[in-house]
C-alpha positions in Angstrom: 60.8 100.6 -103.9 58.8 97.8 -105.4 61.7 95.5 -105.0 62.2 96.5 -101.5 58.6 95.9 -100.7 58.8 92.4 -102.1 61.8 91.7 -100.0 60.1 92.9 -96.8 56.9 91.0 -97.6 59.0 87.8 -98.2 60.7 88.2 -94.9 57.4 88.8 -93.1 56.0 85.6 -94.7 59.1 83.6 -93.5 58.6 85.0 -90.0 54.9 84.1 -90.1 55.8 80.5 -91.2 58.4 80.3 -88.5 55.9 81.6 -85.9 53.4 79.0 -87.0 56.0 76.3 -86.8 57.1 77.5 -83.4 53.4 77.5 -82.2 52.9 73.9 -83.5 56.1 72.8 -81.8 55.1 74.5 -78.6 51.7 72.8 -78.7 53.2 69.4 -79.3 55.7 69.8 -76.5 52.9 71.0 -74.2 50.8 68.0 -75.1 53.7 65.6 -74.4 54.3 67.3 -71.0 50.6 67.2 -70.1 50.4 63.5 -71.2 53.4 62.7 -69.1 52.0 64.2 -65.9 48.6 62.8 -66.6 49.9 59.3 -66.8 52.8 59.5 -64.3 51.5 61.9 -61.7 48.4 60.3 -60.2 46.3 62.6 -58.2 43.8 61.7 -55.4 40.6 61.4 -57.3 38.4 61.0 -54.2 38.9 61.3 -50.4 40.9 58.3 -49.0 38.6 55.5 -47.9 37.8 55.2 -44.2 38.6 52.0 -42.3 35.8 49.8 -41.1 33.6 51.3 -38.4 33.5 50.1 -34.8 32.1 46.8 -33.7 28.3 46.9 -33.4 26.0 44.2 -32.0 22.8 46.3 -32.2 21.2 43.7 -34.5 22.1 40.8 -32.3 19.3 38.6 -31.1 19.8 37.3 -27.5 20.2 33.5 -27.6 18.9 31.8 -24.5 21.7 29.9 -22.8 21.1 26.2 -23.3 24.3 24.6 -22.2 25.0 26.4 -18.9 23.5 23.6 -16.9 24.9 20.8 -18.9 28.4 19.3 -18.3 30.3 18.1 -21.3 32.0 14.7 -20.8 35.6 15.1 -19.9 38.0 13.2 -22.1 41.6 12.1 -21.7 43.4 12.9 -24.9 46.9 12.0 -23.6 46.7 8.5 -25.0 46.6 9.6 -28.7 49.2 11.0 -31.0 48.5 14.6 -32.1 47.5 13.6 -35.6 44.3 14.2 -37.5 42.7 11.5 -39.7 40.8 13.1 -42.6 38.3 11.1 -44.6 37.9 12.8 -48.0 35.6 12.0 -50.9 38.5 12.0 -53.3 42.0 13.5 -53.5 40.6 16.2 -55.8 37.5 17.3 -53.7 37.5 21.0 -52.9 36.3 20.7 -49.3 38.9 18.1 -48.6 41.6 20.4 -49.9 40.4 23.3 -47.8 40.4 21.1 -44.7 44.0 20.0 -45.4 45.0 23.6 -46.2 43.9 24.8 -42.7 45.7 21.9 -41.1 48.9 22.6 -43.0 48.7 26.3 -42.3 48.4 25.5 -38.6 51.3 23.0 -38.9 49.1 20.2 -37.6 50.0 16.6 -38.6 47.4 14.8 -40.5 46.7 11.8 -42.7 44.1 11.6 -45.5 42.1 8.6 -46.5 39.4 8.0 -49.1 36.3 7.6 -47.0 35.3 3.9 -47.0 31.6 3.1 -47.4 32.4 -0.5 -47.0 35.8 -2.1 -46.5 38.7 -1.8 -44.1 39.1 1.1 -41.7 42.8 2.2 -41.4 44.6 1.0 -38.4 43.6 3.3 -35.5 45.9 2.0 -32.7 49.5 1.2 -32.1 49.8 -1.1 -29.1 48.1 0.8 -26.3 48.1 4.3 -28.0 45.7 5.8 -30.4 47.2 7.0 -33.7 44.8 9.9 -34.1 43.5 12.6 -31.8 40.7 13.8 -34.1 38.6 12.4 -37.0 37.3 14.6 -39.8 34.7 13.5 -42.4 34.4 15.7 -45.5 30.9 14.1 -45.9 29.3 13.1 -42.6 27.0 10.7 -44.4 30.0 8.5 -45.1 30.4 8.1 -41.4 26.7 7.7 -40.7 26.4 5.0 -43.4 29.5 3.0 -42.5 28.9 -0.8 -42.4 28.1 -2.0 -38.9 31.6 -3.6 -38.3 33.6 -0.4 -39.2 31.1 1.9 -37.5 31.3 -0.1 -34.3 35.1 -0.2 -34.6 35.4 3.6 -35.1 32.9 4.5 -32.4 34.6 2.2 -29.9 37.9 3.8 -30.6 36.5 7.3 -30.2 34.9 6.5 -26.9 37.9 4.6 -25.5 40.5 7.2 -26.5 38.4 10.4 -26.1 38.5 11.2 -29.9 36.0 13.6 -31.4 34.6 13.8 -34.9 34.0 16.8 -37.2 31.6 16.3 -40.1 30.2 18.4 -42.9 26.9 18.1 -44.7 26.7 19.9 -48.1 23.2 19.6 -49.6 22.8 19.1 -53.3 19.8 18.9 -55.7 19.3 15.2 -54.6 19.2 15.9 -50.9 15.9 15.4 -49.1 14.4 18.7 -47.8 13.9 17.1 -44.4 15.3 13.9 -43.0 16.6 12.4 -39.7 20.3 11.7 -39.5 20.5 7.9 -39.2 21.1 6.7 -35.7 21.0 10.2 -34.2 18.2 12.3 -32.6 18.9 15.0 -35.1 16.9 16.3 -38.0 18.3 18.0 -41.1 16.5 20.5 -43.2 18.3 21.2 -46.4 18.6 23.5 -49.5 17.7 26.6 -47.7 18.5 30.3 -48.2 19.7 31.9 -44.9 20.7 35.4 -43.6 22.0 37.2 -40.6 24.5 34.8 -39.0 24.6 34.7 -35.2 27.2 33.1 -32.9 25.9 31.4 -29.7 27.9 32.7 -26.8 27.0 29.6 -24.8 28.7 27.2 -27.2 31.5 25.4 -25.2 33.9 25.2 -28.2 34.3 29.0 -28.7 37.9 30.0 -28.1 39.3 32.2 -30.9 35.8 33.2 -32.0 34.2 36.2 -30.3 30.4 35.9 -29.9 29.2 39.5 -29.8 28.9 40.1 -33.5 26.2 39.4 -36.2 27.1 38.8 -39.9 24.2 40.7 -41.4 22.8 40.1 -44.8 22.1 37.0 -46.9 24.5 34.1 -46.7 25.9 33.0 -50.1 23.9 30.3 -51.9 20.6 28.5 -51.3 22.1 25.1 -50.3 22.3 25.6 -46.5 21.3 22.9 -44.0 20.0 23.6 -40.5 19.8 21.1 -37.6 16.8 20.5 -35.3 16.8 18.4 -32.2 15.2 18.3 -28.8 18.0 16.2 -27.3 20.1 17.9 -24.6 23.4 16.7 -26.3 23.2 19.3 -29.1 24.2 22.9 -28.6 23.9 25.3 -31.5 27.1 27.1 -32.4 26.1 29.2 -35.5 22.5 30.2 -36.1 20.7 32.1 -38.9 17.2 33.1 -40.0 15.7 32.0 -43.3 15.4 34.4 -46.2 11.6 34.0 -46.4 8.8 32.2 -44.6 8.1 30.0 -47.6 11.6 28.6 -47.5 11.1 26.4 -44.5 7.4 25.9 -43.8 7.9 22.8 -41.6 9.8 24.9 -39.0 8.9 27.9 -36.9 8.6 31.4 -38.3 11.5 32.5 -40.6 12.5 35.1 -38.1 13.5 32.4 -35.6 17.1 31.3 -35.4 18.1 27.9 -36.8 21.3 26.1 -36.1 23.7 25.6 -39.1 26.6 24.4 -36.9 25.9 22.2 -33.9 28.1 20.8 -31.2 27.3 17.3 -29.9 28.4 17.3 -26.3 28.6 13.5 -26.2 25.6 12.9 -23.9 24.0 10.6 -26.5 26.7 8.0 -27.1 29.9 9.3 -25.4 31.4 10.8 -28.6 31.7 14.6 -29.0 31.2 15.9 -32.5 30.8 19.2 -34.4 28.6 19.2 -37.4 28.5 21.8 -40.2 25.5 22.4 -42.4 27.6 23.5 -45.3 31.3 23.5 -46.4 34.1 25.9 -45.5 33.5 28.5 -48.2 32.0 30.9 -45.8 34.7 32.6 -43.7 33.0 32.2 -40.3 32.9 28.4 -40.8 36.7 28.5 -41.1 36.9 30.3 -37.8 34.6 27.9 -36.0 36.4 25.0 -37.6 39.7 26.1 -36.0 37.9 26.4 -32.7 36.4 22.9 -33.1 39.8 21.4 -33.7 41.1 23.0 -30.6 38.2 22.0 -28.4 37.9 18.4 -29.5 41.6 17.8 -29.0 41.8 19.4 -25.6 43.7 22.3 -27.2 46.6 19.9 -28.1 46.1 21.1 -31.7 45.8 24.7 -31.1 47.7 28.0 -31.3 47.7 30.5 -28.4 45.6 33.7 -28.8 48.8 35.8 -29.2 49.4 37.2 -32.7 52.4 39.2 -33.6 52.3 41.5 -36.7 55.1 43.5 -38.4 54.6 45.5 -41.6 57.6 46.5 -43.7 57.4 49.6 -45.9 59.6 49.4 -49.0 60.9 52.2 -51.3 61.3 55.0 -48.8 62.9 58.0 -50.6 62.9 56.3 -54.0 59.2 55.8 -54.9 58.1 56.9 -58.3 57.2 60.6 -58.5 53.6 61.2 -57.9 53.1 58.1 -55.8 55.0 59.2 -52.7 54.0 60.5 -49.3 53.5 64.2 -48.7 53.6 66.0 -45.3 49.9 65.4 -44.9 50.4 61.7 -45.3 53.2 61.6 -42.8 51.4 63.6 -40.2 48.3 61.4 -40.4 44.7 62.6 -40.3 43.6 63.0 -36.7 45.0 64.7 -33.7 48.1 63.0 -32.3 48.0 61.4 -28.9 48.9 64.0 -26.2 51.6 61.6 -24.7 53.4 61.4 -28.1 54.5 64.3 -30.1 55.3 62.0 -33.0 54.3 61.6 -36.6 52.1 59.0 -38.3 49.8 57.8 -35.7 46.1 57.2 -36.1 43.4 56.8 -33.5 41.1 54.0 -34.4 38.6 54.0 -31.5 38.7 55.0 -27.9 40.2 51.7 -26.8 42.4 50.8 -29.8 45.4 52.6 -31.3 47.3 51.6 -34.3 50.8 53.2 -34.1 53.1 53.1 -37.1 56.9 53.2 -37.0 57.4 53.9 -33.3 60.9 53.2 -32.1 59.8 52.1 -28.6 56.7 50.1 -27.7 54.1 52.1 -25.8 52.8 50.8 -22.5 49.6 48.8 -22.9 46.5 50.7 -21.9 43.4 48.9 -20.6 40.3 50.9 -21.4 36.9 50.9 -19.8 35.6 48.5 -22.3 38.2 45.9 -21.3 39.9 46.0 -24.7 43.7 46.2 -24.8 45.5 48.8 -26.8 47.1 47.1 -29.8 50.3 48.3 -31.5 51.2 47.2 -35.1 54.6 48.5 -35.8 55.9 49.3 -39.3 59.5 49.4 -40.3 60.9 51.7 -42.9 63.2 50.5 -45.7 66.1 52.8 -46.4 67.4 53.3 -50.0 69.3 56.0 -51.8 67.2 57.3 -54.6 65.6 60.0 -56.7 63.7 63.2 -55.8 60.0 63.6 -56.1 57.8 66.7 -56.3 58.4 69.5 -53.9 55.5 68.3 -51.7 57.0 64.8 -51.7 60.5 66.0 -50.8 58.9 67.9 -47.9 57.4 64.6 -46.9 60.9 63.0 -46.9 62.2 65.8 -44.9 59.4 65.3 -42.4 60.4 61.6 -42.0 64.0 62.5 -41.5 63.0 65.2 -39.0 61.5 62.5 -36.8 64.0 59.8 -37.8 64.7 58.7 -34.2 61.1 57.8 -33.7 61.0 55.2 -36.4 62.4 51.7 -36.9 64.7 51.7 -39.9 66.3 48.8 -41.7 68.7 48.6 -44.6 68.1 47.4 -48.2 70.6 47.4 -51.0 72.0 50.6 -52.5 70.1 51.3 -55.8 68.1 48.1 -55.4 71.1 46.0 -56.4 70.6 42.2 -56.2 73.1 40.6 -53.9 73.3 37.3 -55.8 75.0 39.2 -58.7 78.0 39.8 -56.4 80.5 37.0 -56.1 83.1 38.9 -54.1 82.0 39.5 -50.6 84.3 42.5 -50.3 82.7 44.2 -53.2 79.2 43.4 -51.9 80.1 44.8 -48.5 81.4 48.1 -50.1 77.9 48.5 -51.8 76.3 48.1 -48.4 78.6 50.7 -46.9 77.3 53.3 -49.3 73.9 52.7 -47.9 75.2 52.9 -44.4 77.1 56.1 -45.1 73.8 57.7 -46.3 72.1 56.6 -43.1 74.9 58.0 -40.9 75.1 61.3 -42.8 71.3 61.8 -42.2 71.4 60.6 -38.5 69.2 57.5 -39.3 69.5 54.7 -36.7 71.3 51.6 -38.1 71.2 49.2 -35.1 67.9 47.3 -35.7 69.6 44.1 -36.7 67.1 43.5 -39.5 67.5 43.7 -43.2 65.7 42.5 -46.4 67.1 41.9 -49.8 65.6 43.2 -53.1 63.5 40.5 -54.7 64.6 38.1 -52.0 67.9 37.9 -53.8 70.6 35.9 -51.9 68.3 35.1 -48.9 66.9 32.0 -50.4 68.4 30.2 -52.3 71.2 31.1 -50.0 74.0 33.3 -51.4 76.8 32.9 -48.8 78.4 36.2 -49.6 75.2 38.1 -48.7 75.0 36.6 -45.2 78.7 37.3 -44.6 78.4 40.9 -45.8 75.2 41.5 -43.8 77.0 40.4 -40.6 80.2 42.4 -41.2 78.5 45.7 -42.3 75.2 45.8 -40.5 75.5 43.1 -37.8 72.3 41.6 -39.1 70.6 39.0 -37.0 67.2 38.7 -38.8 65.8 38.8 -42.3 62.6 37.6 -44.0 61.6 36.1 -47.3 58.6 34.7 -49.1 60.7 32.2 -51.0 61.5 29.5 -48.4 60.8 26.8 -49.3 58.7 28.3 -52.2 56.5 31.3 -52.8 53.4 29.2 -53.3 51.4 27.8 -51.7 51.9 30.5 -49.0 50.9 28.1 -46.2 54.1 26.1 -46.7 56.4 29.1 -46.0 58.7 28.5 -43.0 61.6 30.0 -41.2 65.2 28.7 -40.8 68.5 29.8 -39.4 71.7 30.0 -41.5 75.1 31.3 -40.6 73.7 32.8 -37.4 71.0 34.8 -39.2 67.4 34.0 -38.4 65.2 34.0 -41.6 61.5 34.5 -40.9 58.7 33.7 -43.4 57.1 36.8 -44.9 53.5 36.9 -46.1 51.7 38.9 -48.8 48.8 41.3 -48.0 47.6 42.2 -51.5 49.3 45.6 -51.6 51.9 46.2 -54.3 53.6 49.3 -55.8 50.7 49.8 -58.2 47.9 49.4 -55.7 47.5 53.0 -54.7 43.8 53.8 -55.3 40.9 52.1 -53.6 38.5 52.2 -56.6 41.2 50.9 -58.9 42.2 47.9 -56.8 42.7 44.9 -59.1 39.3 43.1 -59.4 37.6 46.0 -57.6 37.7 47.4 -54.1 35.4 44.5 -53.0 38.4 42.1 -53.5 40.5 44.0 -51.0 37.6 44.2 -48.5 36.9 40.6 -49.0 40.5 39.7 -48.1 40.3 41.8 -45.0 36.8 40.6 -43.9 37.4 36.9 -43.4 39.4 36.4 -46.6 43.1 35.7 -47.3 44.6 38.5 -45.2 42.4 37.7 -42.2 43.2 33.9 -42.4 46.9 34.7 -42.6 46.7 36.4 -39.2 44.4 33.7 -37.8 46.5 30.8 -38.8 50.0 32.2 -38.2 51.2 33.3 -34.8 53.7 35.7 -36.4 53.0 37.5 -39.6 55.4 39.8 -41.5 54.0 41.8 -44.4 55.7 43.8 -47.1 54.1 47.0 -48.3 55.5 50.0 -50.3 55.8 53.7 -49.9 53.1 54.3 -52.6 50.6 52.4 -50.4 50.8 55.3 -47.8 50.3 58.2 -50.2 47.3 58.9 -52.4 44.4 56.7 -51.1 46.6 55.5 -48.2 45.6 51.9 -48.8 48.3 50.7 -46.4 46.7 52.4 -43.5 43.2 51.5 -44.6 44.1 47.9 -45.0 45.8 47.3 -41.7 43.5 49.5 -39.6 40.5 47.7 -41.1 42.2 44.3 -40.5 42.9 45.1 -36.8 39.3 46.3 -36.3 37.8 43.2 -38.0 40.1 40.9 -36.0 39.1 42.6 -32.7 35.4 42.5 -33.6 35.2 38.8 -34.4 38.0 37.1 -32.4 39.7 37.1 -29.1 43.1 37.3 -30.6 45.7 39.5 -28.9 47.4 41.6 -31.5 50.8 42.9 -30.7 54.4 43.3 -32.0 58.0 43.0 -31.1 61.2 44.4 -32.6 62.6 42.1 -35.3 65.3 40.4 -33.3 62.9 39.7 -30.4 60.2 38.6 -32.9 62.6 36.1 -34.5 63.5 34.6 -31.1 59.8 34.3 -30.3 59.2 32.6 -33.7 61.8 29.9 -33.1 60.5 29.4 -29.5 57.1 28.6 -31.0 58.6 26.5 -33.9 62.0 25.2 -32.7 61.8 22.4 -35.3 62.2 25.0 -38.1 65.7 26.1 -37.0 67.3 23.6 -39.2 66.8 24.4 -42.9 65.7 22.0 -45.6 67.7 22.8 -48.8 65.8 22.6 -52.0 67.1 22.3 -55.6 67.3 25.9 -57.0 66.8 24.6 -60.5 63.4 23.1 -59.7 61.8 26.5 -59.1 62.0 29.2 -61.8 61.8 32.0 -59.3 64.7 30.5 -57.4 66.8 30.1 -60.5 66.3 33.7 -61.4 67.7 34.9 -58.1 70.5 32.3 -58.0 74.0 33.2 -59.2 74.7 32.5 -62.8 78.1 31.2 -61.9 76.4 28.3 -60.0 74.9 25.3 -61.7 72.8 22.4 -60.6 74.9 20.1 -62.8 77.4 20.0 -60.0 74.9 18.0 -57.8 75.3 14.2 -57.8 73.0 12.0 -59.8 73.1 9.1 -57.3 74.0 8.3 -53.7 75.5 5.2 -52.1 74.0 5.4 -48.7 75.4 2.4 -46.8 75.0 1.0 -44.2 78.5 0.9 -42.8 80.5 -2.3 -43.0 78.5 -3.9 -45.8 80.8 -3.3 -48.9 79.9 0.3 -49.9 83.6 1.3 -50.1 84.1 -1.5 -52.6 81.2 -0.3 -54.7 82.6 3.2 -54.6 86.0 1.9 -55.7 84.6 -0.1 -58.6 82.3 2.7 -59.8 85.2 5.2 -60.1 86.8 2.8 -62.6 84.0 3.7 -65.0 85.0 6.5 -67.5 81.6 8.1 -67.3 81.3 8.0 -63.5 82.9 10.6 -61.2 83.0 10.7 -57.4 83.3 13.7 -55.2 86.6 15.3 -54.3 87.9 13.9 -51.0 87.2 15.6 -47.7 90.2 16.5 -45.5 88.4 15.2 -42.4 86.1 12.4 -43.7 88.2 11.2 -46.7 86.0 9.8 -49.6 82.8 10.6 -47.7 81.3 14.1 -47.6 78.8 13.3 -44.9 76.7 16.3 -45.9 73.1 15.2 -45.2 73.6 13.7 -41.8 75.5 16.2 -39.7 76.8 19.7 -39.1 78.1 20.0 -42.7 74.5 20.3 -43.8 74.2 23.7 -42.2 77.1 25.0 -44.4 74.7 25.0 -47.4 74.6 23.7 -50.9 77.3 26.0 -52.1 79.7 24.2 -49.8 78.3 20.8 -50.9 78.7 21.6 -54.6 82.3 22.6 -54.2 83.1 18.8 -53.7 82.0 18.1 -57.3 83.6 19.2 -60.6 81.6 20.9 -63.3 80.7 18.0 -65.7 81.9 18.2 -69.3 78.6 16.7 -70.4 75.8 17.0 -67.9 73.6 14.4 -69.7 76.2 11.6 -69.9 78.4 12.3 -66.9 77.4 10.6 -63.7 78.6 12.2 -60.4 77.9 10.5 -57.1 78.9 10.5 -53.5 79.1 7.7 -50.9 78.4 8.3 -47.2 77.7 5.0 -45.4 76.0 6.5 -42.4 73.3 8.0 -44.5 71.3 4.8 -44.5 70.1 4.8 -40.9 70.2 8.5 -40.1 66.6 9.6 -39.7 66.9 13.0 -41.3 68.8 12.0 -44.4 66.1 10.7 -46.7 64.0 13.9 -46.3 67.0 16.1 -46.8 68.2 14.1 -49.7 64.8 14.1 -51.5 64.5 17.9 -51.0 67.8 18.6 -52.8 68.1 15.6 -55.0 64.6 14.4 -55.8 65.6 12.5 -58.9 68.7 11.0 -57.5 69.0 7.2 -57.5 69.8 5.5 -54.2 72.0 2.4 -53.8 72.3 0.4 -50.6 74.3 -2.7 -49.9 72.9 -5.2 -47.4 74.6 -8.2 -45.7 73.5 -10.4 -42.9 72.8 -7.8 -40.1 74.5 -10.1 -37.6 77.7 -10.1 -39.6 77.5 -6.4 -40.1 77.1 -5.9 -36.3 80.2 -8.0 -35.6 82.2 -6.3 -38.3 81.4 -2.9 -36.8 82.5 -4.2 -33.3 85.8 -5.4 -34.8 86.2 -2.1 -36.7 85.9 -0.2 -33.4 88.4 -2.5 -31.7 90.9 -1.7 -34.4 90.3 2.0 -33.8 90.8 1.5 -30.0 87.3 2.2 -28.9 87.4 1.7 -25.1 84.0 0.0 -25.0 85.0 -2.4 -27.8 88.3 -3.1 -26.1 86.9 -3.6 -22.6 83.8 -5.7 -23.5 83.3 -8.9 -25.5 81.0 -8.8 -28.5 78.3 -10.7 -26.6 78.5 -8.3 -23.7 78.0 -5.4 -26.1 75.0 -6.8 -27.9 73.2 -8.1 -24.8 73.8 -5.1 -22.6 70.8 -3.9 -20.6 69.4 -0.3 -20.4 71.3 0.3 -17.1 74.7 -0.4 -18.7 77.3 2.3 -18.9 76.6 4.9 -21.6 79.7 4.2 -23.7 78.6 0.5 -23.8 75.1 1.4 -24.9 76.4 3.8 -27.6 78.5 1.0 -29.1 75.6 -1.4 -28.8 73.4 1.0 -30.7 75.9 1.4 -33.6 76.2 -2.3 -33.7 72.6 -3.3 -33.7 70.3 -0.5 -35.0 71.7 -0.1 -38.6 70.7 -3.8 -39.0 66.9 -2.9 -38.8 67.0 -2.8 -42.6 63.3 -2.8 -43.2 62.7 0.1 -40.9 65.3 2.3 -42.6 64.3 1.3 -46.1 60.7 2.2 -45.4 61.9 5.6 -44.4 63.8 6.0 -47.7 60.7 4.9 -49.6 58.6 7.6 -47.9 60.6 10.2 -49.8 61.9 8.3 -52.9 59.9 6.1 -55.3 60.8 2.4 -55.3 62.1 2.7 -58.9 64.9 5.0 -57.6 66.1 2.5 -55.0 68.5 -0.5 -55.6 69.2 -3.0 -52.9 72.5 -4.8 -53.5 73.2 -8.2 -52.1 76.5 -7.7 -50.2 77.2 -11.4 -50.2 77.0 -11.6 -54.0 79.1 -8.5 -54.3 81.9 -10.2 -52.3 81.8 -13.4 -54.5 80.7 -12.1 -57.9 81.3 -8.3 -58.1 81.3 -8.1 -62.0 77.7 -9.3 -62.1 76.6 -6.9 -59.3 78.3 -4.0 -61.1 76.6 -4.8 -64.3 73.2 -4.6 -62.5 74.2 -1.3 -61.0 75.2 0.1 -64.4 71.8 -0.9 -65.8 70.0 0.6 -62.8 71.8 3.9 -63.3 71.4 4.0 -67.0 75.1 4.8 -67.5 76.8 4.3 -70.9 78.9 2.8 -72.2 78.7 -0.5 -70.2 82.0 -1.0 -68.5 83.4 -4.6 -68.7 84.1 -5.4 -65.0 84.8 -9.0 -65.8 88.0 -7.9 -67.5 88.7 -5.1 -65.1 88.6 -7.0 -61.8 90.8 -9.8 -60.4 90.6 -11.7 -57.2 93.6 -11.1 -55.0 94.4 -14.2 -53.0 96.6 -12.4 -50.5 94.0 -9.7 -49.8 91.1 -12.1 -50.0 88.9 -9.8 -52.2 88.6 -8.4 -55.7 91.0 -5.6 -57.0 91.4 -3.5 -60.1 93.5 -5.1 -62.8 96.2 -2.7 -64.1 98.5 -2.8 -67.1 101.2 -5.4 -66.7 99.1 -7.7 -64.6 99.4 -5.7 -61.4 96.4 -5.0 -59.2 95.2 -2.0 -57.3 93.3 -2.9 -54.1 91.5 -1.1 -51.3 93.4 0.1 -48.3 94.9 -2.1 -45.5 91.8 -1.6 -43.3 89.6 -3.4 -45.9 89.5 -7.2 -45.8 90.8 -7.2 -42.2 90.9 -10.8 -40.7 89.4 -11.3 -37.3 88.1 -14.4 -35.3 84.8 -16.0 -36.1 81.8 -14.9 -34.2 81.0 -17.0 -31.1 77.9 -19.2 -31.3 76.1 -17.5 -28.4 76.3 -14.2 -30.1 75.1 -15.7 -33.4 72.1 -17.3 -31.7 71.3 -14.0 -29.9 71.4 -12.0 -33.1 69.4 -14.5 -35.1 66.6 -14.1 -32.6 67.1 -10.3 -32.3 66.8 -9.8 -36.1 64.2 -12.5 -36.8 61.2 -10.1 -37.1 63.2 -7.5 -38.9 64.4 -10.0 -41.5 60.8 -11.2 -42.0 59.7 -7.6 -42.6 62.6 -7.1 -45.0 61.5 -10.1 -47.1 58.0 -8.8 -47.3 59.3 -5.4 -48.4 61.5 -6.8 -51.1 58.7 -9.0 -52.4 56.6 -5.9 -52.6 59.3 -4.0 -54.4 59.8 -6.9 -56.9 63.5 -7.3 -56.0 65.0 -10.7 -55.4 65.8 -11.8 -51.9 69.6 -11.7 -51.1 71.2 -15.1 -50.5 71.9 -14.4 -46.9 68.3 -13.4 -46.2 66.9 -16.7 -47.7 69.4 -18.6 -45.5 68.4 -16.6 -42.4 64.7 -17.2 -43.0 65.3 -20.9 -43.4 67.4 -21.1 -40.2 64.7 -19.1 -38.3 62.0 -21.5 -39.5 64.0 -24.5 -38.4 64.7 -23.0 -35.0 
């Protein structure tokens, strides 16, 4: 019995130990599960934030109309180019950069100059036209204190050409508290603290700005300046009260309104101006600044009031568990409109409705207040993905139940990146999986719009993506943040490639992790600041069309997506006259390129110069296949000979020949450019050693084609440029003879003199031949264009006459310019061929290899009348060329020295 008892007790002890171990294990597992759900299943901690309240002007002080009886001086702005001249303190000044940023965002042309106190004013006119439609001074005191000569020159220009001036005065610790602006009936009171900003509804310049609101509370800083004048030429635009009566004892009571921005109507001296008593840091100043530009340029530099907004929602059906929408998120919060038994609609105020995901636009409703109903449509991104919680799955079911009431567009199955696919057929099969999912669930697939994960394949262009998109989805439109680069955002543009319109996409501050208002990065105030006059507001203000990307998680939890865009719409409507609306993607893209037709043609960049671009570029592609230098022409100067001689060098490789243009690719100057850089790189081998191998191409019509330098510098910014110049008269005659040899009817039917002296009323075919004969010879004009995009150290001008007589010496200089090694001995490699009349390659056994039969063609000498005509025609151009070459430190070609001497004798 004792032994039995011991055995039973031992067994019970073991069971107790096991029970304890099981309890410990169960506790650990429970803790892990709890930790997982705590960290991965966020819950709504507080009720979702409510969007901004309705507009209210209850604190607005009535401003007596002061300008209603005054007529501003009408100006004729048609005699100026639509360019802004900006005088900055330095290239690094903050205000100067902010001015330029707004001009660039608005796509306005401008030129910056360091503001001269004394010294030369930049040239303001070109013959009988003004070069600038508006003058902006970062520091208005630099304008006021100009020396008498320059001040008179600038003021006379402004009066004669109807040009206005915008100026800023930013007080500092050295500024006088009160002073009169020199030469003006205007007093400045500086270093003040202000509050409660008012807009004068009588200010003539108001256009975008709506004047029924008051920005309540203190204005940032105590360095504000207010303007005071009794002259009728000054109309206040923005006004504020002082923070305390002690701040400004020399003026009226602090409760009175004092002008911080004034408009000079030009009644004093004939020049209209807008003066700011601070910089552009405060958001309302940016808004007034945009209006001032529009007003002073007669709305030549101005966008319309129409703004189109489209918001994409990413990660539908695949959002992380705990971050997705539930049925309550889908259905919205308020009662739906009686005319629409749809989901996800939110009433903002009696006169404004923000409607998300509607398939068809609603008719516009004009309410009693005069406001127009605004529709901001969202599009839903389709993915195959994982399941969420039961509540979230029910939310997905709710979306699918109302699928025909939404705009849907395709992404990539499982978020695959298209640039990883090199076979278009395989890529298309992946897309078909996504389409099959849509078809099985009855989801519409005919929107004609798509986006790619992480912008992969959109830009830099992956040709296979565009082809697969068109074949599977019939895509006509996409969008990206990457063209030409992600930052700065104001540079983003659109383009068209392979029949697909690519629109610029903007950021709105919402990402997959921004799901709670109180946990917004930097605090909720940062989000509200972006909406209330900050980055998001300015994006809509300065872009006629804005496409934003958001994520599914932004519409669950605190519903920051709804909060952000409802608040944005409300703020825009309270403070501006902008007309918010939308269009389906294809119509929207057509509207974009109606507004910006100049953006249809892309500008290809080098993918290896941007790390983000390199990350979404195929690993099978390499920038080493891009050429290191270009021979750009012009035609009939000896560029083919340079090409031939360079290919003799063991370290130098030319492109593969083209079946249509032979040794010339002609990529940058014509329709080939639209085929993209993948097509271009196929003409070059993969170098065995990228650092020592030199690849190049020669296309002689690059030299005088206007778009080529800009395109070349965008793709090949470090490339070296070689041009060969001969006497432009000889070049013109050689081209004429070249065309005769190719049976050009105009060259066969007209003498050379008739061609070059033809008048404007001559037949078109004759004028076309004349243009190709004469215009490439404006060497200085074309070289200046190249020097706009390439530094002078990357440009070599070869003397074509010396090339003809002493090619070995010229080729030695070219080798040194390129930095190619080893130096090739052209003295031994070349021999003059008496029969051909030019230099050829010396082969083994004493034989020679020469250029084709068309090179070195013999033709009669030019007649004296034509020679005299061309000497006079090119005289000024040759003089400008000599000045340019002296500035570059390059020796004058022999033929140029001779021409200059002959011109001086004549």
